[in-house]
TORVORO-53636 format. One line per field, with one value per residue: residue number from 1; residue in one letter; chain; x, y negated, z negated of N, C-alpha, C, O in turn. Coordinates in nm, 4 decimals, decimal comma. Each point is the difference from the previous one (the first is absolute). Layout:
# residues N
pos NUM_...
code a_...
unit A_...
nX X_...
nY Y_...
nZ Z_...
caX X_...
caY Y_...
caZ Z_...
cX X_...
cY Y_...
cZ Z_...
oX X_...
oY Y_...
oZ Z_...
END
This chain:
# residues 181
pos 1_2_3_4_5_6_7_8_9_10_11_12_13_14_15_16_17_18_19_20_21_22_23_24_25_26_27_28_29_30_31_32_33_34_35_36_37_38_39_40_41_42_43_44_45_46_47_48_49_50_51_52_53_54_55_56_57_58_59_60_61_62_63_64_65_66_67_68_69_70_71_72_73_74_75_76_77_78_79_80_81_82_83_84_85_86_87_88_89_90_91_92_93_94_95_96_97_98_99_100_101_102_103_104_105_106_107_108_109_110_111_112_113_114_115_116_117_118_119_120_121_122_123_124_125_126_127_128_129_130_131_132_133_134_135_136_137_138_139_140_141_142_143_144_145_146_147_148_149_150_151_152_153_154_155_156_157_158_159_160_161_162_163_164_165_166_167_168_169_170_171_172_173_174_175_176_177_178_179_180_181
code x_x_x_x_x_x_x_x_x_x_x_x_x_x_x_x_x_x_x_x_x_x_x_x_x_x_x_x_x_x_x_x_x_x_x_x_x_x_x_x_x_x_x_x_x_x_x_x_x_x_x_x_x_x_x_x_x_x_x_x_x_x_x_x_x_x_x_x_x_x_x_x_x_x_x_x_x_x_x_x_x_x_x_x_x_x_x_x_x_x_x_x_x_x_x_x_x_x_x_x_x_x_x_x_x_x_x_x_x_x_x_x_x_x_x_x_x_x_x_x_x_x_x_x_x_x_x_x_x_x_x_x_x_x_x_x_x_x_x_x_x_x_x_x_x_x_x_x_x_x_x_x_x_x_x_x_x_x_x_x_x_x_x_x_x_x_x_x_x_x_x_x_x_x_x_x_x_x_x_x_x
unit A_A_A_A_A_A_A_A_A_A_A_A_A_A_A_A_A_A_A_A_A_A_A_A_A_A_A_A_A_A_A_A_A_A_A_A_A_A_A_A_A_A_A_A_A_A_A_A_A_A_A_A_A_A_A_A_A_A_A_A_A_A_A_A_A_A_A_A_A_A_A_A_A_A_A_A_A_A_A_A_A_A_A_A_A_A_A_A_A_A_A_A_A_A_A_A_A_A_A_A_A_A_A_A_A_A_A_A_A_A_A_A_A_A_A_A_A_A_A_A_A_A_A_A_A_A_A_A_A_A_A_A_A_A_A_A_A_A_A_A_A_A_A_A_A_A_A_A_A_A_A_A_A_A_A_A_A_A_A_A_A_A_A_A_A_A_A_A_A_A_A_A_A_A_A_A_A_A_A_A_A
nX 9,1097_-0,1378_-0,0122_-0,1250_0,0148_-0,0383_-0,1004_0,0040_-0,1383_-0,1166_0,1129_0,1504_0,0110_0,1059_0,0692_0,1198_0,0583_0,0785_0,1520_0,0282_0,1435_-0,1783_0,0323_-0,0324_-0,0830_-0,1135_-0,0335_-0,1509_-0,0685_-0,1303_-0,0785_-0,1657_-0,0213_-0,0769_-0,0198_-0,0691_-0,0175_-0,0392_0,1957_-0,1026_-0,0629_-0,1893_-0,1735_-0,0717_-0,1281_-0,2154_-0,1327_-0,0742_-0,1756_-0,2089_-0,0945_-0,0970_-0,2063_-0,1654_-0,0733_-0,1447_-0,2118_-0,1182_-0,0848_-0,1788_-0,1678_0,1609_-0,0460_-0,0938_-0,0239_-0,0279_-0,1347_0,1599_-0,0071_-0,2077_0,1102_-0,1908_0,0008_0,0671_-0,1438_-0,1564_0,0545_-0,0196_-0,2087_-0,0820_0,0671_-0,1148_-0,1935_0,0030_0,0062_-0,2005_-0,1227_0,0376_-0,0940_-0,2139_-0,0372_0,0317_-0,1675_-0,1669_0,0702_-0,1112_-0,1397_0,2246_-0,0793_0,0203_0,0342_-0,0998_0,1111_-0,2054_-0,0575_-0,0979_-0,2190_-0,1573_-0,0479_-0,1462_-0,2129_-0,1446_-0,0707_-0,1900_0,0283_0,1113_0,1426_0,0576_-0,2217_-0,0484_-0,0242_-0,1978_-0,1720_0,0044_-0,0767_-0,2226_-0,0995_0,0013_-0,1460_-0,1949_0,0537_-0,1465_-0,1007_-0,1191_-0,0836_0,0920_-0,1097_-0,1152_-0,1155_-0,1999_-0,0124_-0,0528_-0,2209_-0,1332_-0,0072_-0,1462_-0,2117_-0,0593_-0,0549_-0,2085_-0,1600_-0,0359_-0,1315_-0,2065_0,0645_-0,1579_-0,0013_-0,0044_-0,0028_-0,0932_-0,0815_0,0829_0,1571_0,0727_-0,0136_0,0245_-0,2207_0,1661_-0,0547_0,1961_-0,0060_0,0948_0,2135_-0,0669_-0,1157_-0,2005_-0,0863_-0,0216_0,1121_-0,1388_0,0667
nY 2,5061_0,1754_-0,2195_0,1373_-0,1883_0,0112_-0,1026_0,1097_0,1012_-0,1264_-0,1882_-0,0613_0,1596_-0,1158_-0,0296_0,1336_-0,0101_0,0883_-0,1239_0,1828_-0,1739_-0,1244_-0,0072_0,1681_-0,2070_0,1922_-0,1793_0,0819_-0,0667_-0,1006_-0,0249_-0,0050_0,0491_0,0084_-0,0885_0,2076_-0,1580_-0,1097_0,0216_0,1923_-0,0688_0,1019_-0,1242_-0,1516_0,0673_0,0300_-0,1805_-0,0832_0,0997_-0,0340_-0,1953_-0,0156_0,0841_-0,1331_-0,1656_0,0605_0,0220_-0,1908_-0,0889_0,1201_-0,1009_-0,1427_-0,2086_0,0456_-0,1814_0,0367_-0,1267_-0,0800_0,1420_-0,0557_-0,1845_0,1028_-0,1839_0,0342_-0,0004_-0,1543_-0,2142_-0,0646_-0,0507_-0,2037_-0,1788_-0,0281_-0,1062_-0,2241_-0,1126_-0,0212_-0,1687_-0,2044_-0,0493_-0,0674_-0,2131_-0,1527_-0,0468_-0,1288_-0,2123_0,0004_-0,1756_-0,0091_0,0249_-0,1753_-0,0107_-0,1411_-0,0399_-0,0854_0,0223_0,1978_0,0155_-0,0939_0,1217_0,1683_-0,0701_-0,0390_0,1759_0,0266_0,0363_-0,1960_0,1572_-0,1846_-0,0257_-0,2119_-0,0433_0,0500_-0,1411_-0,1813_0,0230_-0,0085_-0,2010_-0,1186_0,0349_-0,0918_-0,1958_-0,0665_0,0880_0,1836_-0,2009_0,1326_0,0953_-0,0837_-0,1532_0,0259_-0,1227_-0,2184_-0,0311_0,0242_-0,1717_-0,1626_0,0474_-0,0360_-0,2107_-0,0641_0,0723_-0,1323_-0,1792_0,0806_-0,0577_-0,1574_-0,1424_0,2197_-0,2246_0,0924_-0,1525_-0,0237_0,1569_-0,2009_-0,0031_0,2114_-0,0250_-0,0114_0,2139_0,1087_0,0228_-0,1278_0,0661_-0,1764_-0,1256_0,0977_-0,1202_0,2203_-0,1288_0,1337_0,0964
nZ 26,1505_0,0169_0,0513_-0,1245_0,1220_-0,2231_0,1748_-0,1980_0,1453_-0,1438_-0,0460_-0,1584_0,1557_-0,1622_0,2118_-0,1350_0,2144_-0,1923_0,1075_-0,1275_0,0163_-0,0563_0,2227_0,1435_0,0309_0,0279_0,1328_-0,1463_-0,2036_0,1527_-0,2093_0,1498_-0,2191_0,2092_-0,2057_0,0454_0,1591_-0,1907_-0,1054_0,0365_-0,2047_-0,0595_0,0700_-0,1515_-0,1730_0,0505_0,0058_-0,1957_-0,1003_0,0750_-0,0613_-0,2027_-0,0237_0,0723_-0,1343_-0,1583_0,0704_0,0095_-0,1892_-0,0564_-0,1146_-0,0682_0,0713_-0,1999_0,1313_-0,2207_0,1278_-0,1363_-0,1744_0,0628_-0,0575_-0,0580_0,1273_0,2105_-0,1714_0,0343_-0,0444_-0,2143_-0,0660_0,0458_-0,1188_-0,1908_0,0370_0,0043_-0,1954_-0,1003_0,0818_-0,0885_-0,1984_0,0102_0,0597_-0,1613_-0,1418_0,0790_-0,0335_-0,1956_-0,0039_0,0183_-0,2089_0,1385_-0,2220_0,1439_-0,1909_-0,0300_-0,2151_-0,0419_0,0463_-0,1298_-0,1818_0,0287_-0,0009_-0,1678_-0,1232_0,1188_-0,2202_-0,0048_0,0710_0,1172_0,0236_-0,0527_-0,2195_-0,0928_0,0270_-0,1316_-0,2105_-0,0211_0,0061_-0,1901_-0,1672_0,0624_-0,0964_-0,1580_0,1780_-0,0487_-0,0599_-0,1582_0,1695_-0,1690_-0,1178_0,0957_0,1868_0,0078_-0,0268_0,1788_0,1441_-0,0541_0,0556_0,2131_0,0568_-0,0521_0,1379_0,1773_-0,0311_0,0375_0,2056_0,0434_-0,1737_0,0431_0,0020_-0,1801_0,1425_-0,2063_0,0198_-0,0687_0,2235_-0,0728_0,0275_-0,1466_-0,0320_0,0233_0,2199_-0,1574_0,0007_0,1244_-0,1441_-0,0090_0,1689_-0,0317_0,1487_0,1149_-0,1914
caX -0,1233_-0,1160_-0,0884_-0,1280_-0,0588_-0,1439_-0,0600_-0,1421_-0,1027_-0,1269_-0,0265_0,1177_0,1069_0,1212_0,0976_0,1243_0,0989_0,1372_0,1045_0,1149_0,1180_0,0489_0,0465_-0,0800_-0,1340_-0,0509_-0,1417_-0,0413_-0,1320_-0,0857_-0,1325_-0,1025_-0,1242_-0,1118_-0,1230_-0,1136_-0,0953_-0,1386_-0,0170_0,0042_0,1361_0,0628_0,0411_0,1223_0,1084_0,0289_0,0730_0,1351_0,0706_0,0280_0,1039_0,1289_0,0447_0,0482_0,1284_0,1001_0,0339_0,0772_0,1287_0,0738_0,0924_0,0512_-0,0639_-0,1022_-0,0011_-0,1303_-0,0087_-0,0599_-0,1173_0,0149_-0,1084_-0,0840_-0,1056_-0,1254_0,0081_-0,0520_0,1078_0,1046_-0,0475_-0,0003_0,1397_0,0448_-0,0499_0,0786_0,1316_-0,0175_-0,0048_0,1370_0,0777_-0,0468_0,0555_0,1412_0,0067_-0,0401_0,1120_0,1097_0,1080_0,0133_-0,0579_0,0473_-0,0867_0,0735_-0,0790_0,0228_0,1141_0,1218_0,0205_0,0468_0,1357_0,0918_0,0080_0,0250_0,0853_-0,0830_-0,1222_-0,1218_0,0090_-0,1278_-0,0084_0,0814_0,1398_0,0152_-0,0042_0,1275_0,1096_-0,0188_0,0463_0,1459_0,0600_-0,0184_0,0525_-0,1097_-0,0031_-0,1122_-0,0495_-0,1115_-0,1263_-0,0309_0,0789_-0,0106_0,1083_0,1274_0,0011_0,0287_0,1430_0,0735_-0,0086_0,0946_0,1352_0,0210_0,0323_0,1351_0,0934_-0,0040_0,0717_-0,0990_-0,0379_-0,1448_-0,0461_-0,0783_0,0864_-0,0604_0,1114_0,0807_0,1024_0,1263_-0,0210_-0,0476_-0,1072_0,0563_0,0564_-0,1074_0,0469_0,1147_0,1189_0,0533_0,0264_0,1389_-0,0018_0,0708_0,1412
caY 0,0352_-0,0802_-0,0333_-0,0526_-0,0851_-0,0247_-0,1067_0,0337_-0,1035_0,0550_-0,0577_0,0293_0,0743_-0,0131_0,1088_-0,0274_0,1066_-0,0442_0,1011_-0,0556_0,0848_-0,0295_-0,1379_-0,0824_0,0488_-0,0415_0,0261_0,1099_-0,0382_-0,0585_-0,0388_-0,0175_0,0747_-0,0899_0,0750_-0,0508_-0,0771_0,0454_0,1441_0,0380_0,0051_0,1318_0,0089_-0,0812_0,0814_0,1060_-0,0640_-0,0307_0,1272_0,0573_-0,0803_0,0195_0,1370_-0,0019_-0,0729_0,0815_0,1099_-0,0475_-0,0569_0,1047_-0,0551_0,0879_-0,0416_-0,1036_-0,0952_-0,0663_-0,1021_0,0565_-0,0594_-0,1387_-0,0472_-0,0968_-0,0636_0,0597_0,1451_0,0676_-0,0019_0,0920_0,1368_0,0232_0,0165_0,1282_0,1081_-0,0028_0,0538_0,1444_0,0557_-0,0075_0,1037_0,1292_0,0201_0,0354_0,1321_0,0996_0,0122_0,0648_-0,0966_-0,0609_-0,1336_-0,0929_-0,1147_-0,1170_-0,1181_-0,1101_-0,0796_0,0758_-0,0093_-0,1361_-0,0123_0,0767_-0,0552_-0,1443_-0,0349_-0,0735_0,0776_-0,0783_-0,0580_-0,0008_0,0898_-0,0551_0,0325_0,1442_0,0157_-0,0470_0,0897_0,1250_-0,0311_-0,0094_0,1290_0,0976_-0,0566_-0,0143_-0,1272_-0,0776_0,0496_0,0951_-0,0605_-0,0847_0,0203_0,1399_0,0722_-0,0388_0,0556_0,1438_0,0117_-0,0374_0,1147_0,0998_-0,0524_0,0144_0,1409_0,0217_-0,0635_0,0736_0,1254_0,0926_0,1034_0,0038_-0,0083_-0,1189_-0,1060_-0,1303_-0,0920_-0,0166_0,1011_-0,0280_-0,0213_0,1151_-0,0318_-0,0567_-0,1323_-0,0982_-0,1265_0,0089_-0,0383_0,1197_0,1049_0,0325_0,1070_0,1214_0,0025
caZ -0,0655_0,0387_-0,1118_0,0447_-0,1032_0,0138_-0,0790_0,0061_-0,0037_0,0484_0,1319_0,0829_-0,0653_0,0788_-0,0071_0,0705_-0,0111_0,0241_-0,0078_-0,0693_-0,0158_-0,1335_-0,0079_0,0917_0,0320_0,1304_0,0186_0,0860_0,0475_-0,1025_0,0460_-0,1018_0,0171_-0,0276_-0,0289_0,0774_-0,0813_-0,0131_-0,0183_-0,1409_-0,0526_0,0233_0,1402_0,0097_-0,0577_0,0971_0,1097_-0,0489_-0,0149_0,1316_0,0670_-0,0687_0,0283_0,1386_0,0027_-0,0691_0,0901_0,1154_-0,0401_-0,0705_-0,0992_-0,1055_-0,1251_0,0098_-0,1107_-0,0064_-0,1039_-0,1204_-0,0621_-0,0417_-0,0858_0,0707_-0,0797_0,0413_-0,0198_0,1200_0,0999_-0,0461_0,0221_0,1445_0,0409_-0,0550_0,0850_0,1240_-0,0372_-0,0140_0,1351_0,0529_-0,0697_0,0509_0,1347_-0,0172_-0,0629_0,1008_0,0941_-0,0719_-0,0169_-0,1328_-0,0062_-0,1024_-0,0175_-0,0472_-0,0330_0,0943_-0,0458_0,0300_0,1453_0,0283_-0,0543_0,0845_0,1349_-0,0012_-0,1128_-0,0956_-0,0161_0,0241_0,1346_0,0703_0,1165_0,1098_-0,0308_0,0242_0,1448_0,0562_-0,0372_0,0743_0,1351_-0,0053_-0,0365_0,1076_0,1241_0,0948_0,0716_-0,0518_-0,1281_0,0079_-0,0372_-0,1136_-0,1213_-0,0422_0,0675_-0,0614_-0,1355_0,0118_0,0324_-0,1211_-0,0909_0,0524_-0,0246_-0,1440_-0,0242_0,0530_-0,0939_-0,1259_0,0193_0,0573_-0,0964_-0,0135_-0,1374_-0,0261_-0,0489_-0,0177_-0,0181_0,1201_0,0161_-0,0671_-0,1427_-0,0742_-0,0930_-0,1225_0,0251_0,0009_0,0540_0,0900_-0,0768_-0,0665_0,0984_0,0305_0,1004_-0,0408_0,0386
cX -0,1096_-0,0921_-0,1234_-0,0615_-0,1462_-0,0414_-0,1512_-0,0910_-0,1284_-0,0388_0,1113_0,1030_0,1220_0,0887_0,1234_0,0986_0,1365_0,0925_0,1197_0,1131_0,0622_0,0506_-0,0815_-0,1342_-0,0377_-0,1448_-0,0211_-0,1365_-0,0830_-0,1344_-0,0954_-0,1209_-0,1124_-0,1248_-0,1155_-0,0958_-0,1369_-0,0169_0,0074_0,1446_0,0647_0,0480_0,1257_0,1187_0,0401_0,0823_0,1454_0,0817_0,0405_0,1125_0,1365_0,0551_0,0574_0,1370_0,1096_0,0458_0,0868_0,1376_0,0899_0,1019_0,0463_-0,0675_-0,1017_0,0098_-0,1293_0,0043_-0,0788_-0,1204_0,0303_-0,1185_-0,0773_-0,1033_-0,1343_0,0123_-0,0461_0,1073_0,1099_-0,0409_0,0011_0,1420_0,0568_-0,0460_0,0771_0,1394_-0,0067_-0,0023_0,1405_0,0881_-0,0389_0,0567_0,1466_0,0150_-0,0369_0,1098_0,1216_0,1182_0,0087_-0,0489_0,0611_-0,0963_0,0805_-0,0965_0,0359_0,1203_0,1324_0,0329_0,0567_0,1414_0,1015_0,0220_0,0423_0,0982_-0,0746_-0,1359_-0,1296_0,0034_-0,1365_0,0080_0,0881_0,1482_0,0278_0,0057_0,1326_0,1148_-0,0110_0,0506_0,1520_0,0650_-0,0114_0,0505_-0,1050_0,0039_-0,1149_-0,0527_-0,1150_-0,1279_-0,1102_0,0855_-0,0037_0,1131_0,1341_0,0090_0,0327_0,1476_0,0858_-0,0002_0,0971_0,1444_0,0346_0,0400_0,1400_0,1047_0,0067_0,0762_-0,0903_-0,0277_-0,1516_-0,0429_-0,0805_0,0908_-0,0766_0,1070_0,0749_0,1056_0,1291_-0,0159_-0,0509_-0,1065_0,0531_0,0539_-0,1138_0,0418_0,1189_0,1285_0,0653_0,0350_0,1498_-0,0031_0,0769_0,1425_0,0341
cY -0,0951_-0,0174_-0,0687_-0,0791_-0,0259_-0,1122_0,0190_-0,1223_0,0550_-0,0566_0,0348_0,0725_-0,0076_0,1223_-0,0408_0,1112_-0,0569_0,1202_-0,0657_0,1012_-0,0216_-0,1423_-0,0939_0,0662_-0,0482_0,0442_0,1183_-0,0335_-0,0570_-0,0359_-0,0140_0,0858_-0,0940_0,0849_-0,0585_-0,0784_0,0665_0,1515_0,0286_0,0176_0,1383_0,0186_-0,0832_0,0799_0,1123_-0,0547_-0,0279_0,1280_0,0571_-0,0749_0,0186_0,1396_0,0100_-0,0664_0,0797_0,1154_-0,0479_-0,0542_0,1007_-0,0564_0,1060_-0,0295_-0,1090_-0,0879_-0,0811_-0,1073_0,0573_-0,0769_-0,1434_-0,0367_-0,1077_-0,0580_0,0658_0,1523_0,0759_0,0067_0,0979_0,1453_0,0364_0,0239_0,1321_0,1178_0,0059_0,0548_0,1528_0,0704_0,0001_0,1074_0,1393_0,0294_0,0418_0,1400_0,1098_0,0218_0,0652_-0,0920_-0,0504_-0,1444_-0,0787_-0,1170_-0,1137_-0,1138_-0,1111_-0,0838_0,0701_-0,0078_-0,1368_-0,0216_0,0701_-0,0661_-0,1467_-0,0396_-0,0755_0,0682_-0,0741_-0,0698_0,0035_0,0865_-0,0472_0,0313_0,1478_0,0251_-0,0407_0,0947_0,1346_-0,0190_-0,0012_0,1361_0,1045_-0,0507_-0,0152_-0,1370_-0,0887_0,0652_0,0978_-0,0656_0,1035_0,0352_0,1445_0,0828_-0,0343_0,0519_0,1497_0,0234_-0,0350_0,1145_0,1089_-0,0440_0,0118_0,1435_0,0338_-0,0589_0,0727_0,1319_0,1099_0,1177_-0,0001_0,0007_-0,1276_-0,1029_-0,1294_-0,1054_-0,0152_0,1092_-0,0426_-0,0242_0,1280_-0,0435_-0,0681_-0,1414_-0,1000_-0,1323_0,0233_-0,0345_0,1214_0,1124_0,0141_0,1145_0,1211_-0,0001_0,1284
cZ 0,0465_-0,1198_0,0560_-0,1150_0,0280_-0,0955_0,0080_-0,0081_0,0585_0,1362_0,0992_-0,0852_0,0908_-0,0160_0,0787_-0,0249_0,0348_-0,0057_-0,0657_-0,0052_-0,1381_-0,0143_0,0894_0,0248_0,1397_0,0117_0,0938_0,0602_-0,1133_0,0606_-0,1160_0,0362_-0,0405_-0,0186_0,0806_-0,0904_-0,0028_0,0009_-0,1501_-0,0457_0,0165_0,1449_0,0257_-0,0529_0,0953_0,1153_-0,0408_-0,0128_0,1354_0,0715_-0,0657_0,0267_0,1413_0,0097_-0,0697_0,0883_0,1163_-0,0394_-0,0713_-0,1007_-0,0990_-0,1327_0,0294_-0,1236_0,0077_-0,1081_-0,1174_-0,0497_-0,0410_-0,0885_0,0737_-0,0957_0,0289_-0,0071_0,1237_0,1091_-0,0374_0,0224_0,1480_0,0498_-0,0513_0,0842_0,1322_-0,0264_-0,0116_0,1347_0,0619_-0,0649_0,0473_0,1384_-0,0089_-0,0598_0,0984_0,1038_-0,0670_-0,0269_-0,1436_0,0048_-0,1152_-0,0055_-0,0605_-0,0284_0,0987_-0,0409_0,0277_0,1485_0,0352_-0,0517_0,0891_0,1351_0,0002_-0,1096_-0,1078_-0,0061_0,0225_0,1358_0,0670_0,1262_0,1157_-0,0230_0,0259_0,1499_0,0645_-0,0319_0,0706_0,1432_0,0057_-0,0258_0,1106_0,1351_0,1076_0,0668_-0,0460_-0,1273_0,0198_-0,0518_0,0196_-0,1223_-0,0488_0,0599_-0,0639_-0,1427_0,0029_0,0321_-0,1213_-0,1008_0,0445_-0,0250_-0,1476_-0,0331_0,0504_-0,0947_-0,1335_0,0108_0,0505_-0,0912_-0,0131_-0,1467_-0,0165_-0,0643_-0,0127_-0,0166_0,1313_0,0094_-0,0696_-0,1483_-0,0629_-0,0975_-0,1254_0,0184_0,0140_0,0644_0,0915_-0,0738_-0,0657_0,0967_0,0236_0,0989_-0,0488_0,0546_0,0675
oX 0,0217_-0,0309_0,0101_-0,0318_-0,0410_0,0303_-0,0631_0,0289_0,0035_-0,0694_-0,0257_0,0359_-0,0009_0,0029_-0,0073_0,0118_0,0178_-0,0349_0,0351_-0,0218_0,1088_0,0052_-0,0170_-0,0142_0,0382_-0,0417_0,0622_-0,0221_0,0281_-0,0167_0,0401_-0,0379_-0,0082_-0,0401_-0,0132_-0,0300_-0,0353_-0,1002_0,0522_0,0868_0,1177_0,1009_0,0842_0,1075_0,1185_0,0960_0,0928_0,1156_0,1152_0,0895_0,1008_0,1200_0,1009_0,0895_0,1135_0,1179_0,0910_0,0964_0,1219_0,1198_-0,0567_-0,0056_0,0034_0,0153_-0,0381_0,0651_-0,1060_-0,0445_0,1100_-0,0988_0,0590_-0,0409_-0,0852_0,0730_0,0564_0,0172_0,0535_0,0823_0,0391_0,0252_0,0770_0,0733_0,0292_0,0535_0,0915_0,0572_0,0386_0,0791_0,0853_0,0405_0,0438_0,0850_0,0639_0,0113_0,1010_0,1137_-0,1024_0,0178_0,0147_-0,0546_0,0792_-0,0909_0,1109_0,0760_0,0996_0,1167_0,0968_0,0800_0,1097_0,1100_0,0852_0,0726_0,0590_-0,0685_-0,1056_-0,0660_-0,0817_0,1074_0,0581_0,0713_0,1047_0,0838_0,0507_0,0829_0,1014_0,0673_0,0600_0,0949_0,0876_-0,0051_0,0264_0,0496_0,0103_0,0180_-0,0891_0,0015_0,0115_0,0880_0,0939_0,0511_0,0791_0,1087_0,0762_0,0623_0,1034_0,1006_0,0672_0,0841_0,1128_0,0919_0,0729_0,1042_0,1000_-0,0004_0,0368_-0,0104_-0,0593_-0,0158_0,0123_0,0747_-0,0701_-0,0317_-0,0043_0,0494_0,0399_0,0987_-0,0997_-0,0170_-0,0712_0,0247_-0,0909_-0,0852_0,0790_0,1073_0,1211_0,0549_0,0696_-0,0537_0,0970_0,0250_0,1148
oY -0,1207_0,0954_-0,0921_0,0573_-0,0156_0,0033_-0,0438_-0,0960_0,0821_0,0666_0,0422_-0,0469_0,0511_0,0627_-0,0787_0,0494_-0,0639_0,1056_-0,1131_0,1208_0,0501_-0,0539_-0,1174_0,1222_-0,1091_0,1008_0,0088_0,0180_0,0245_-0,0027_-0,0032_0,0110_-0,0415_0,0751_-0,1220_0,0432_0,0778_0,0505_-0,0811_0,0393_0,0070_0,0660_0,0378_0,0004_0,0305_0,0636_0,0280_0,0046_0,0391_0,0618_0,0149_0,0161_0,0668_0,0513_0,0030_0,0354_0,0712_0,0201_-0,0171_0,0246_0,1089_0,0865_-0,0645_0,0500_-0,0493_0,0168_0,0601_-0,0968_-0,0307_0,0730_-0,0918_0,0636_0,0100_0,0607_0,1043_0,1034_0,0699_0,0823_0,1105_0,0937_0,0661_0,0975_0,1083_0,0752_0,0705_0,1080_0,0962_0,0658_0,0876_0,1129_0,0891_0,0778_0,1052_0,1083_0,0258_0,0461_-0,0161_-0,0692_0,0513_-0,0418_0,0208_-0,0267_-0,0038_-0,0445_-0,0653_-0,0105_-0,0104_-0,0667_-0,0513_0,0066_-0,0403_-0,0985_-0,0430_0,0105_0,0623_-0,1019_0,0877_0,0462_0,0819_0,0331_0,0353_0,0768_0,0696_0,0275_0,0582_0,0876_0,0556_0,0379_0,0852_0,0722_0,0251_-0,0964_-0,1225_0,1196_-0,0229_-0,0709_0,0828_0,0857_0,0455_0,0914_0,0896_0,0359_0,0484_0,0906_0,0626_0,0235_0,0608_0,0820_0,0352_0,0227_0,0761_0,0613_-0,0088_0,0800_0,1175_0,1140_-0,1047_0,1064_-0,0939_0,0309_-0,0408_-0,1178_0,0888_0,0459_-0,1163_0,0021_0,0564_-0,1195_-0,0790_-0,0683_0,0206_-0,0850_0,0919_0,0461_0,0019_0,1022_-0,0985_0,1068_-0,0143_-0,0454_0,0203
oZ 0,0104_-0,0714_0,0810_-0,1042_0,1151_-0,1192_0,0962_-0,0715_0,0917_0,0768_0,1128_-0,1081_0,1120_-0,1058_0,0943_-0,1121_0,1037_-0,0527_0,0338_-0,0097_-0,0284_-0,1106_-0,0327_-0,0047_0,0423_-0,0571_0,1058_0,1197_-0,1173_0,1219_-0,1163_0,1166_-0,1156_0,0889_0,0105_-0,1112_0,0887_0,0506_-0,0766_0,0779_0,0354_0,0245_0,0814_0,0600_0,0140_0,0437_0,0758_0,0421_0,0189_0,0576_0,0692_0,0219_0,0221_0,0671_0,0478_0,0019_0,0423_0,0738_-0,0016_0,0132_-0,0077_-0,0874_0,1048_-0,1114_0,1062_-0,1031_0,0174_0,0616_-0,0459_-0,0075_0,0569_-0,0971_-0,0883_0,0784_0,0330_0,0645_0,0861_0,0402_0,0374_0,0758_0,0697_0,0162_0,0505_0,0814_0,0425_0,0152_0,0665_0,0675_0,0141_0,0274_0,0728_0,0432_0,0024_0,0574_0,0656_-0,0090_-0,0665_0,1003_-0,1109_0,1021_-0,0919_0,0786_0,0533_0,0860_0,0310_0,0377_0,0753_0,0657_0,0222_0,0549_0,0792_0,0136_-0,0992_0,1018_0,0114_0,0203_-0,0279_0,0387_0,0712_0,0948_0,0543_0,0473_0,0880_0,0867_0,0384_0,0543_0,0920_0,0686_0,0148_0,0995_0,1176_-0,0583_0,0046_-0,0226_0,0818_-0,1005_0,0903_0,0069_-0,0653_-0,0647_-0,0295_-0,0453_-0,0837_-0,0554_-0,0233_-0,0670_-0,0833_-0,0369_-0,0347_-0,0788_-0,0637_-0,0231_-0,0712_-0,0936_0,0002_0,0451_-0,0259_-0,0597_0,0786_-0,0929_0,0926_-0,0162_0,0851_-0,1030_0,0065_-0,0735_0,0450_-0,0241_-0,0619_-0,0995_0,0805_0,0256_-0,0214_0,0391_-0,0218_-0,0411_0,0244_-0,0295_-0,0743_0,1117_0,0396
END
């Protein structure tokens, strides 16, 4: 199964496509969409949409995973990011692909094992999990790959998730987790 991860950003939107057989993941391709400077915001959104649509068409994934809504101190930044996320979701919907959304803490938990891991830790684990010779750069690319890996670890179910893969909504602690028999 091919999974396309997107890390939305108004300046740089990272994307990464992985292929998984259920136990191992391998890199198919990755990159970053850089919005042109000094253009109107609607034109930036158009550029991001066009590039993501092009990449989705070329990589032909089975599903798309996007970083979910986050809380920001600056309302303007949160609104801008929300609009970029909307464009990413629209590109996936226009391609007819199922979309999953994951909170940043869920992605970090799935990839690093710690929901408050820093960007460098995520970058190193993505490199290790995908067997890459060098770390993906910039961080937007490694974050997009981490989102795709998170979706692969979640069993590649297209659903909105704010919890680490493997935790049901009723389970509040790892101490109470009992694997299904």
